[in-house]
C-alpha positions in Angstrom: -43.3 -83.7 -76.1 -41.5 -80.4 -76.4 -37.8 -80.4 -76.7 -35.7 -77.2 -76.3 -32.0 -76.9 -76.4 -30.3 -73.6 -75.8 -26.6 -73.1 -76.1 -24.9 -71.5 -73.1 -24.3 -67.8 -73.7 -22.7 -65.0 -71.7 -23.2 -64.1 -68.1 -26.6 -63.0 -66.9 -27.9 -61.4 -63.6 -31.2 -61.9 -61.7 -33.2 -60.5 -58.9 -36.1 -61.9 -56.9 -38.0 -59.0 -55.5 -38.9 -59.4 -51.8 -41.6 -56.8 -52.1 -45.3 -57.4 -53.2 -45.8 -53.7 -53.7 -46.7 -53.2 -57.4 -45.5 -49.6 -57.5 -42.2 -50.6 -56.0 -41.7 -53.5 -58.3 -42.5 -51.6 -61.5 -40.1 -48.9 -60.5 -37.4 -51.5 -59.8 -38.0 -53.1 -63.2 -37.6 -49.6 -64.7 -34.3 -49.2 -62.9 -33.0 -52.5 -64.3 -34.1 -51.6 -67.8 -32.9 -48.0 -68.0 -30.1 -47.7 -65.5 -28.2 -51.0 -65.8 -27.7 -50.8 -69.6 -24.1 -52.1 -69.3 -25.5 -55.4 -68.1 -26.6 -57.3 -71.3 -29.0 -59.7 -69.7 -31.0 -59.3 -66.5 -33.9 -61.3 -65.2 -36.4 -60.4 -62.5 -39.0 -62.5 -60.7 -41.7 -60.7 -58.7 -45.1 -61.2 -57.1 -47.6 -58.4 -56.4 -50.5 -57.8 -54.1 -53.9 -57.4 -55.9 -53.4 -54.8 -58.7 -54.2 -54.1 -62.3 -51.6 -53.2 -64.9 -52.7 -51.5 -68.1 -50.7 -51.4 -71.3 -49.0 -48.1 -72.3 -51.7 -47.2 -74.8 -54.8 -48.1 -72.8 -57.5 -46.1 -71.1 -58.6 -47.3 -67.6 -62.3 -46.7 -68.1 -62.4 -48.8 -71.2 -60.5 -51.7 -69.7 -61.7 -52.3 -66.2 -64.2 -51.5 -63.5 -62.7 -48.4 -61.8 -65.3 -48.2 -59.1 -64.7 -51.7 -58.0 -60.9 -51.0 -57.8 -61.5 -48.0 -55.6 -64.0 -49.8 -53.4 -61.5 -52.7 -52.8 -58.3 -50.7 -52.6 -56.8 -52.4 -55.6 -53.8 -50.6 -57.2 -54.0 -49.4 -60.8 -50.8 -49.0 -62.8 -49.8 -48.2 -66.4 -46.8 -50.1 -67.9 -44.1 -48.7 -70.1 -44.7 -51.6 -72.4 -47.7 -52.0 -74.8 -50.1 -54.9 -74.7 -53.3 -55.4 -72.8 -54.6 -55.1 -69.2 -53.8 -57.8 -66.7 -54.7 -58.6 -63.2 -52.0 -59.4 -60.6 -52.4 -61.0 -57.1 -50.3 -63.2 -54.9 -51.1 -66.1 -57.1 -49.3 -64.6 -60.1 -45.6 -64.9 -60.9 -44.1 -62.2 -63.0 -41.1 -62.9 -65.1 -39.0 -60.0 -66.6 -36.2 -60.5 -69.1 -34.1 -57.5 -70.2 -31.6 -57.9 -73.0 -29.3 -55.8 -75.2 -29.0 -56.4 -79.0 -25.5 -56.0 -80.2 -26.1 -57.7 -83.6 -28.4 -55.2 -85.1 -30.7 -58.0 -86.1 -33.3 -57.4 -83.4 -34.9 -59.8 -80.9 -36.4 -63.2 -81.3 -39.6 -62.9 -79.2 -40.1 -66.6 -79.3 -37.0 -67.1 -77.2 -38.0 -65.0 -74.2 -40.5 -67.4 -72.6 -38.5 -70.6 -73.3 -37.0 -70.8 -69.7 -40.6 -70.8 -68.4 -41.6 -73.5 -70.9 -38.6 -75.6 -70.0 -39.2 -75.2 -66.3 -42.8 -76.3 -66.7 -42.0 -79.1 -69.1 -39.6 -80.5 -66.4 -42.7 -80.9 -64.2 -44.7 -82.6 -67.0 -46.7 -79.4 -68.0 -46.4 -78.4 -71.7 -47.3 -74.8 -72.5 -47.2 -73.4 -76.0 -46.6 -69.8 -77.2 -49.5 -68.6 -79.3 -49.2 -66.4 -82.4 -50.1 -63.4 -80.2 -47.1 -64.2 -77.9 -49.0 -65.4 -74.8 -48.6 -68.9 -73.2 -51.3 -71.5 -73.5 -52.1 -74.6 -71.6 -54.6 -76.9 -73.4 -55.8 -73.8 -75.3 -56.3 -71.7 -72.2 -54.2 -68.6 -71.6 -51.8 -68.9 -68.6 -49.5 -66.0 -69.4 -49.8 -62.7 -71.1 -46.6 -61.0 -72.4 -45.7 -57.4 -73.4 -42.6 -55.7 -74.6 -40.8 -52.3 -74.9 -37.6 -51.4 -76.8 -35.3 -48.5 -76.2 -32.1 -48.1 -78.1 -31.6 -51.8 -78.8 -32.5 -52.8 -75.3 -35.6 -55.0 -74.9 -37.9 -55.2 -71.8 -40.0 -58.3 -71.9 -42.3 -59.4 -69.2 -45.0 -62.0 -68.8 -47.6 -62.4 -66.1 -48.1 -66.1 -65.2 -51.4 -67.3 -63.7 -50.1 -69.8 -61.1 -53.0 -69.8 -58.6 -54.7 -66.5 -59.2 -58.2 -65.5 -58.2 -59.8 -66.0 -61.5 -63.2 -64.8 -60.3 -61.7 -61.5 -59.2 -59.9 -61.3 -62.5 -63.1 -61.7 -64.4 -65.0 -59.2 -62.2 -62.4 -56.5 -62.5 -61.8 -56.8 -66.3 -65.4 -56.9 -67.2 -66.5 -53.5 -68.5 -70.2 -52.4 -68.8 -71.3 -52.3 -72.4 -72.7 -48.8 -71.7 -69.1 -47.5 -71.4 -68.3 -45.5 -74.5 -64.6 -44.8 -73.9 -62.1 -46.8 -75.9 -58.4 -47.5 -75.6 -56.0 -46.8 -78.4 -55.0 -50.4 -78.1 -57.8 -52.6 -76.7 -57.2 -55.7 -74.7 -58.0 -59.0 -76.4 -60.0 -61.2 -74.0 -59.2 -64.8 -73.7 -60.3 -67.8 -71.7 -57.8 -68.3 -68.8 -56.8 -70.9 -66.4 -54.2 -71.4 -63.6 -51.1 -73.5 -63.9 -51.3 -74.9 -60.3 -53.9 -77.7 -60.9 -51.7 -79.2 -63.7 -48.6 -79.3 -61.5 -47.5 -81.9 -58.8 -49.3 -81.7 -55.5 -47.7 -79.3 -53.1 -45.8 -77.4 -55.8 -45.6 -73.8 -54.9 -44.9 -70.5 -56.7 -41.5 -70.5 -55.0 -40.8 -73.9 -56.6 -41.7 -72.4 -60.0 -39.2 -69.5 -59.4 -36.5 -72.0 -58.6 -37.2 -74.1 -61.7 -37.1 -71.0 -63.9 -33.7 -70.1 -62.4 -32.5 -73.6 -63.0 -33.6 -73.3 -66.7 -31.8 -70.0 -66.9 -28.6 -71.5 -65.5 -28.6 -73.9 -68.5 -28.7 -70.9 -70.9 -25.8 -69.0 -69.4 -22.2 -69.6 -68.5 -22.9 -67.7 -65.2 -26.1 -66.5 -63.5 -25.4 -64.1 -60.7 -27.7 -62.4 -58.1 -27.9 -58.6 -58.1 -27.4 -56.6 -55.0 -28.5 -53.0 -54.6 -27.4 -50.0 -52.5 -29.2 -47.0 -51.1 -29.0 -45.0 -54.4 -31.2 -47.6 -56.1 -33.9 -47.3 -53.4 -33.8 -43.5 -53.9 -34.3 -44.0 -57.7 -37.3 -46.3 -57.0 -38.8 -43.9 -54.5 -38.5 -41.0 -57.0 -39.8 -42.9 -60.0 -42.7 -44.3 -58.0 -43.8 -40.9 -56.7 -43.2 -38.8 -59.7 -44.2 -41.3 -62.4 -45.7 -44.8 -61.8 -47.9 -43.8 -58.9 -48.7 -40.3 -60.3 -52.2 -39.8 -61.6 -50.9 -37.9 -64.6 -49.2 -41.1 -65.9 -51.9 -43.6 -64.8 -54.6 -41.6 -66.4 -52.5 -40.2 -69.2 -54.5 -39.4 -72.4 -51.8 -41.4 -74.3 -54.1 -44.4 -73.8 -57.4 -42.9 -74.9 -58.6 -43.4 -78.5 -59.6 -40.3 -80.3 -63.3 -39.8 -80.7 -64.3 -39.9 -84.4 -65.5 -36.6 -85.7 -68.6 -36.4 -87.9 
């Protein structure tokens, strides 16, 4: 049985995105990370329509079946963070934690997924963090995490497999052995499973959101919802069009491994 105790800390803020548009959500996450630096701790919970997110240093052709994505109108995105390629759909819950470090001692990555672990443990489901930083249920991967750091501000996010289409995930992330292209940082393939079968009957992704928020309230003296004005929507529209949805970023050579020379 896993026991976790976390002393209450300073105030934190959260936002549950009402959108399932992956380009909107990644631009919103970018806003929280870059533009709300005065807020030391922010959490975001979000769900996307079918889409594929590559790590910053990855090359699409090496990580997924591009033709299949185009045929089925599945969005392709590149994250600011590193890590591997992950599949999103309405059966995934994405959890983002953004924190500042004022100590100069850096971040404890093991601490970031603990609200998720406590939320699930409260429902009788024990998930463990692997040495690679993902979450495992009985040895199967149920959540893949990635991070980025900018001037002592950490962006951590994890994609939780709640009730995702695992057949579609496998189909999209299977690359023909004939493909010669390689990513600078290749994905590490793992056996995966969904959390939903291990949870009580009738338990929904919304229930998981609420349980995570309850776990976060135990960590902080105050947990407050964020509200946004029109200027935020303008930032999101601009970042989406000029960066996250732009082919120059999605297919940036930053992700392609250099071809060895003879």
